[in-house]
Biopython code that builds the backbone (N, CA, C, O; Angstrom):
import numpy as np
from Bio.PDB.StructureBuilder import StructureBuilder

atoms = [
    (1, "UNK", "N", (0.850, -1.175, 0.000)),
    (1, "UNK", "CA", (0.000, 0.000, 0.000)),
    (1, "UNK", "C", (0.893, 1.234, 0.000)),
    (1, "UNK", "O", (1.869, 1.303, 0.748)),
    (2, "UNK", "N", (0.560, 2.197, -0.832)),
    (2, "UNK", "CA", (1.373, 3.408, -0.903)),
    (2, "UNK", "C", (0.702, 4.534, -0.137)),
    (2, "UNK", "O", (-0.471, 4.838, -0.354)),
    (3, "UNK", "N", (1.459, 5.145, 0.758)),
    (3, "UNK", "CA", (0.948, 6.287, 1.511)),
    (3, "UNK", "C", (-0.190, 5.942, 2.449)),
    (3, "UNK", "O", (-0.911, 4.965, 2.249)),
    (4, "UNK", "N", (-0.332, 6.733, 3.441)),
    (4, "UNK", "CA", (-1.433, 6.576, 4.387)),
    (4, "UNK", "C", (-2.241, 7.860, 4.347)),
    (4, "UNK", "O", (-1.706, 8.921, 4.028)),
    (5, "UNK", "N", (-3.503, 7.775, 4.664)),
    (5, "UNK", "CA", (-4.392, 8.922, 4.585)),
    (5, "UNK", "C", (-4.836, 9.330, 5.976)),
    (5, "UNK", "O", (-5.037, 8.491, 6.854)),
    (6, "UNK", "N", (-4.984, 10.623, 6.160)),
    (6, "UNK", "CA", (-5.545, 11.161, 7.394)),
    (6, "UNK", "C", (-6.815, 11.916, 7.030)),
    (6, "UNK", "O", (-6.827, 12.715, 6.094)),
    (7, "UNK", "N", (-7.879, 11.657, 7.776)),
    (7, "UNK", "CA", (-9.157, 12.320, 7.559)),
    (7, "UNK", "C", (-9.447, 13.188, 8.776)),
    (7, "UNK", "O", (-8.985, 12.891, 9.877)),
    (8, "UNK", "N", (-10.198, 14.244, 8.586)),
    (8, "UNK", "CA", (-10.624, 15.086, 9.699)),
    (8, "UNK", "C", (-12.138, 14.963, 9.819)),
    (8, "UNK", "O", (-12.869, 15.279, 8.881)),
    (9, "UNK", "N", (-12.606, 14.501, 10.977)),
    (9, "UNK", "CA", (-14.033, 14.344, 11.221)),
    (9, "UNK", "C", (-14.690, 15.712, 11.382)),
    (9, "UNK", "O", (-14.010, 16.718, 11.587)),
    (10, "UNK", "N", (-15.999, 15.738, 11.289)),
    (10, "UNK", "CA", (-16.754, 16.984, 11.420)),
    (10, "UNK", "C", (-16.441, 17.708, 12.725)),
    (10, "UNK", "O", (-16.445, 18.938, 12.774)),
    (11, "UNK", "N", (-16.168, 16.937, 13.790)),
    (11, "UNK", "CA", (-15.874, 17.549, 15.091)),
    (11, "UNK", "C", (-14.398, 17.905, 15.256)),
    (11, "UNK", "O", (-13.982, 18.330, 16.333)),
    (12, "UNK", "N", (-13.600, 17.732, 14.189)),
    (12, "UNK", "CA", (-12.184, 18.084, 14.230)),
    (12, "UNK", "C", (-11.259, 16.949, 14.618)),
    (12, "UNK", "O", (-10.039, 17.115, 14.593)),
    (13, "UNK", "N", (-11.811, 15.793, 14.979)),
    (13, "UNK", "CA", (-10.984, 14.647, 15.365)),
    (13, "UNK", "C", (-10.234, 14.107, 14.149)),
    (13, "UNK", "O", (-10.784, 14.034, 13.051)),
    (14, "UNK", "N", (-8.982, 13.734, 14.356)),
    (14, "UNK", "CA", (-8.162, 13.175, 13.282)),
    (14, "UNK", "C", (-8.395, 11.672, 13.186)),
    (14, "UNK", "O", (-8.249, 10.952, 14.174)),
    (15, "UNK", "N", (-8.754, 11.204, 12.003)),
    (15, "UNK", "CA", (-8.990, 9.789, 11.750)),
    (15, "UNK", "C", (-7.909, 9.313, 10.783)),
    (15, "UNK", "O", (-7.823, 9.798, 9.655)),
    (16, "UNK", "N", (-7.099, 8.380, 11.219)),
    (16, "UNK", "CA", (-6.020, 7.858, 10.380)),
    (16, "UNK", "C", (-6.408, 6.500, 9.800)),
    (16, "UNK", "O", (-7.346, 5.855, 10.268)),
    (17, "UNK", "N", (-5.676, 6.082, 8.782)),
    (17, "UNK", "CA", (-5.902, 4.748, 8.230)),
    (17, "UNK", "C", (-5.693, 3.681, 9.297)),
    (17, "UNK", "O", (-6.397, 2.671, 9.306)),
    (18, "UNK", "N", (-4.741, 3.889, 10.192)),
    (18, "UNK", "CA", (-4.491, 2.929, 11.264)),
    (18, "UNK", "C", (-5.721, 2.790, 12.165)),
    (18, "UNK", "O", (-6.064, 1.685, 12.585)),
    (19, "UNK", "N", (-6.379, 3.907, 12.461)),
    (19, "UNK", "CA", (-7.580, 3.875, 13.297)),
    (19, "UNK", "C", (-8.707, 3.145, 12.569)),
    (19, "UNK", "O", (-9.418, 2.342, 13.173)),
    (20, "UNK", "N", (-8.868, 3.416, 11.287)),
    (20, "UNK", "CA", (-9.892, 2.729, 10.500)),
    (20, "UNK", "C", (-9.601, 1.229, 10.460)),
    (20, "UNK", "O", (-10.520, 0.418, 10.582)),
    (21, "UNK", "N", (-8.335, 0.855, 10.291)),
    (21, "UNK", "CA", (-7.960, -0.563, 10.299)),
    (21, "UNK", "C", (-8.300, -1.216, 11.637)),
    (21, "UNK", "O", (-8.762, -2.356, 11.670)),
    (22, "UNK", "N", (-8.072, -0.498, 12.742)),
    (22, "UNK", "CA", (-8.391, -1.036, 14.068)),
    (22, "UNK", "C", (-9.894, -1.234, 14.221)),
    (22, "UNK", "O", (-10.342, -2.259, 14.735)),
    (23, "UNK", "N", (-10.678, -0.242, 13.770)),
    (23, "UNK", "CA", (-12.139, -0.375, 13.840)),
    (23, "UNK", "C", (-12.609, -1.561, 13.012)),
    (23, "UNK", "O", (-13.510, -2.293, 13.420)),
    (24, "UNK", "N", (-11.994, -1.748, 11.846)),
    (24, "UNK", "CA", (-12.337, -2.871, 10.984)),
    (24, "UNK", "C", (-12.077, -4.197, 11.695)),
    (24, "UNK", "O", (-12.916, -5.097, 11.671)),
    (25, "UNK", "N", (-10.922, -4.307, 12.321)),
    (25, "UNK", "CA", (-10.572, -5.538, 13.036)),
    (25, "UNK", "C", (-11.538, -5.793, 14.193)),
    (25, "UNK", "O", (-11.965, -6.928, 14.409)),
    (26, "UNK", "N", (-11.883, -4.738, 14.935)),
    (26, "UNK", "CA", (-12.833, -4.891, 16.040)),
    (26, "UNK", "C", (-14.189, -5.367, 15.528)),
    (26, "UNK", "O", (-14.813, -6.235, 16.138)),
    (27, "UNK", "N", (-14.645, -4.804, 14.416)),
    (27, "UNK", "CA", (-15.935, -5.205, 13.850)),
    (27, "UNK", "C", (-15.899, -6.659, 13.398)),
    (27, "UNK", "O", (-16.834, -7.416, 13.657)),
    (28, "UNK", "N", (-14.828, -7.048, 12.726)),
    (28, "UNK", "CA", (-14.696, -8.429, 12.259)),
    (28, "UNK", "C", (-14.679, -9.415, 13.421)),
    (28, "UNK", "O", (-15.096, -10.562, 13.261)),
    (29, "UNK", "N", (-14.204, -8.985, 14.586)),
    (29, "UNK", "CA", (-14.134, -9.850, 15.768)),
    (29, "UNK", "C", (-15.362, -9.725, 16.659)),
    (29, "UNK", "O", (-15.375, -10.262, 17.766)),
    (30, "UNK", "N", (-16.398, -9.023, 16.194)),
    (30, "UNK", "CA", (-17.636, -8.910, 16.959)),
    (30, "UNK", "C", (-17.554, -7.943, 18.121)),
    (30, "UNK", "O", (-18.280, -8.106, 19.102)),
    (31, "UNK", "N", (-16.689, -6.937, 18.041)),
    (31, "UNK", "CA", (-16.514, -5.932, 19.089)),
    (31, "UNK", "C", (-16.303, -6.573, 20.460)),
    (31, "UNK", "O", (-17.121, -6.388, 21.360)),
    (32, "UNK", "N", (-15.211, -7.326, 20.626)),
    (32, "UNK", "CA", (-14.960, -7.993, 21.906)),
    (32, "UNK", "C", (-14.904, -6.994, 23.057)),
    (32, "UNK", "O", (-14.301, -5.927, 22.945)),
    (33, "UNK", "N", (-15.542, -7.361, 24.158)),
    (33, "UNK", "CA", (-15.535, -6.513, 25.347)),
    (33, "UNK", "C", (-16.563, -5.396, 25.312)),
    (33, "UNK", "O", (-16.677, -4.638, 26.275)),
    (34, "UNK", "N", (-17.319, -5.275, 24.215)),
    (34, "UNK", "CA", (-18.312, -4.206, 24.110)),
    (34, "UNK", "C", (-19.557, -4.560, 24.915)),
    (34, "UNK", "O", (-19.939, -5.727, 25.006)),
    (35, "UNK", "N", (-20.178, -3.553, 25.490)),
    (35, "UNK", "CA", (-21.424, -3.736, 26.223)),
    (35, "UNK", "C", (-22.544, -3.108, 25.406)),
    (35, "UNK", "O", (-22.516, -1.909, 25.126)),
    (36, "UNK", "N", (-23.532, -3.915, 25.023)),
    (36, "UNK", "CA", (-24.633, -3.442, 24.194)),
    (36, "UNK", "C", (-25.816, -3.103, 25.092)),
    (36, "UNK", "O", (-26.230, -3.908, 25.926)),
    (37, "UNK", "N", (-26.352, -1.900, 24.910)),
    (37, "UNK", "CA", (-27.494, -1.443, 25.691)),
    (37, "UNK", "C", (-28.703, -1.308, 24.777)),
    (37, "UNK", "O", (-28.694, -0.475, 23.870)),
    (38, "UNK", "N", (-29.750, -2.112, 24.994)),
    (38, "UNK", "CA", (-30.940, -1.992, 24.153)),
    (38, "UNK", "C", (-31.664, -0.665, 24.411)),
    (38, "UNK", "O", (-31.597, -0.120, 25.512)),
    (39, "UNK", "N", (-32.349, -0.157, 23.396)),
    (39, "UNK", "CA", (-33.107, 1.084, 23.556)),
    (39, "UNK", "C", (-34.316, 1.044, 22.636)),
    (39, "UNK", "O", (-34.354, 0.273, 21.677)),
    (40, "UNK", "N", (-35.298, 1.876, 22.933)),
    (40, "UNK", "CA", (-36.515, 1.983, 22.138)),
    (40, "UNK", "C", (-36.307, 2.985, 21.012)),
    (40, "UNK", "O", (-35.489, 3.897, 21.124)),
    (41, "UNK", "N", (-37.041, 2.812, 19.944)),
    (41, "UNK", "CA", (-37.022, 3.793, 18.867)),
    (41, "UNK", "C", (-35.892, 3.577, 17.889)),
    (41, "UNK", "O", (-35.277, 2.513, 17.832)),
    (42, "UNK", "N", (-35.637, 4.630, 17.114)),
    (42, "UNK", "CA", (-34.599, 4.589, 16.095)),
    (42, "UNK", "C", (-33.435, 5.459, 16.548)),
    (42, "UNK", "O", (-33.635, 6.596, 16.974)),
    (43, "UNK", "N", (-32.240, 4.936, 16.457)),
    (43, "UNK", "CA", (-31.055, 5.606, 17.002)),
    (43, "UNK", "C", (-30.811, 6.980, 16.393)),
    (43, "UNK", "O", (-30.227, 7.839, 17.054)),
    (44, "UNK", "N", (-31.232, 7.213, 15.177)),
    (44, "UNK", "CA", (-30.923, 8.476, 14.506)),
    (44, "UNK", "C", (-31.964, 9.558, 14.756)),
    (44, "UNK", "O", (-31.822, 10.666, 14.239)),
    (45, "UNK", "N", (-33.007, 9.273, 15.534)),
    (45, "UNK", "CA", (-34.036, 10.273, 15.808)),
    (45, "UNK", "C", (-34.209, 10.455, 17.307)),
    (45, "UNK", "O", (-34.170, 9.488, 18.069)),
    (46, "UNK", "N", (-34.400, 11.698, 17.721)),
    (46, "UNK", "CA", (-34.627, 11.955, 19.145)),
    (46, "UNK", "C", (-36.110, 11.933, 19.484)),
    (46, "UNK", "O", (-36.466, 11.649, 20.628)),
    (47, "UNK", "N", (-36.990, 12.224, 18.522)),
    (47, "UNK", "CA", (-38.436, 12.200, 18.746)),
    (47, "UNK", "C", (-39.104, 11.514, 17.552)),
    (47, "UNK", "O", (-39.736, 12.181, 16.734)),
    (48, "UNK", "N", (-38.969, 10.178, 17.444)),
    (48, "UNK", "CA", (-39.498, 9.487, 16.270)),
    (48, "UNK", "C", (-41.021, 9.462, 16.237)),
    (48, "UNK", "O", (-41.683, 9.366, 17.270)),
    (49, "UNK", "N", (-41.551, 9.551, 15.032)),
    (49, "UNK", "CA", (-42.982, 9.381, 14.828)),
    (49, "UNK", "C", (-43.195, 7.977, 14.278)),
    (49, "UNK", "O", (-42.326, 7.444, 13.588)),
    (50, "UNK", "N", (-44.353, 7.367, 14.577)),
    (50, "UNK", "CA", (-44.580, 5.999, 14.100)),
    (50, "UNK", "C", (-44.589, 5.939, 12.571)),
    (50, "UNK", "O", (-45.050, 6.866, 11.905)),
    (51, "UNK", "N", (-44.074, 4.843, 12.033)),
    (51, "UNK", "CA", (-44.110, 4.629, 10.590)),
    (51, "UNK", "C", (-45.509, 4.180, 10.197)),
    (51, "UNK", "O", (-46.121, 3.362, 10.884)),
    (52, "UNK", "N", (-46.015, 4.715, 9.089)),
    (52, "UNK", "CA", (-47.347, 4.352, 8.624)),
    (52, "UNK", "C", (-47.241, 3.782, 7.218)),
    (52, "UNK", "O", (-46.531, 4.329, 6.374)),
    (53, "UNK", "N", (-47.953, 2.674, 6.961)),
    (53, "UNK", "CA", (-47.909, 2.100, 5.617)),
    (53, "UNK", "C", (-48.625, 3.017, 4.621)),
    (53, "UNK", "O", (-49.527, 3.768, 4.992)),
    (54, "UNK", "N", (-48.212, 2.946, 3.364)),
    (54, "UNK", "CA", (-48.907, 3.708, 2.332)),
    (54, "UNK", "C", (-49.058, 2.841, 1.093)),
    (54, "UNK", "O", (-48.297, 1.895, 0.890)),
    (55, "UNK", "N", (-50.035, 3.164, 0.274)),
    (55, "UNK", "CA", (-50.346, 2.375, -0.913)),
    (55, "UNK", "C", (-49.712, 3.030, -2.130)),
    (55, "UNK", "O", (-50.103, 4.129, -2.525)),
    (56, "UNK", "N", (-48.725, 2.348, -2.730)),
    (56, "UNK", "CA", (-48.050, 2.882, -3.910)),
    (56, "UNK", "C", (-48.713, 2.432, -5.212)),
    (56, "UNK", "O", (-48.278, 2.821, -6.297)),
    (57, "UNK", "N", (-49.758, 1.617, -5.109)),
    (57, "UNK", "CA", (-50.384, 1.057, -6.318)),
    (57, "UNK", "C", (-51.149, 2.082, -7.107)),
    (57, "UNK", "O", (-51.727, 1.758, -8.145)),
]
sb = StructureBuilder()
sb.init_structure("model")
sb.init_model(0)
sb.init_chain("A")
sb.init_seg("    ")
for serial, (resi, resn, name, xyz) in enumerate(atoms, 1):
    if name == "N":
        sb.init_residue(resn, " ", resi, " ")
    sb.init_atom(name, np.array(xyz, "f"), 0.0, 1.0, " ", f" {name:<3s}", serial, name[0])
structure = sb.get_structure()
């Protein structure tokens, strides 16, 4: 591999290829040592509205 890349996150944090490689390895190994906390709703919304079916026919 030629050269390594550094990315800057929206919050200013520096993300290196080495960090991405580490995250990849952790994901492939099932995030060992991680504690999963169940929650209600959708993670990307703070005040979700219920989904309603619609007829596209």
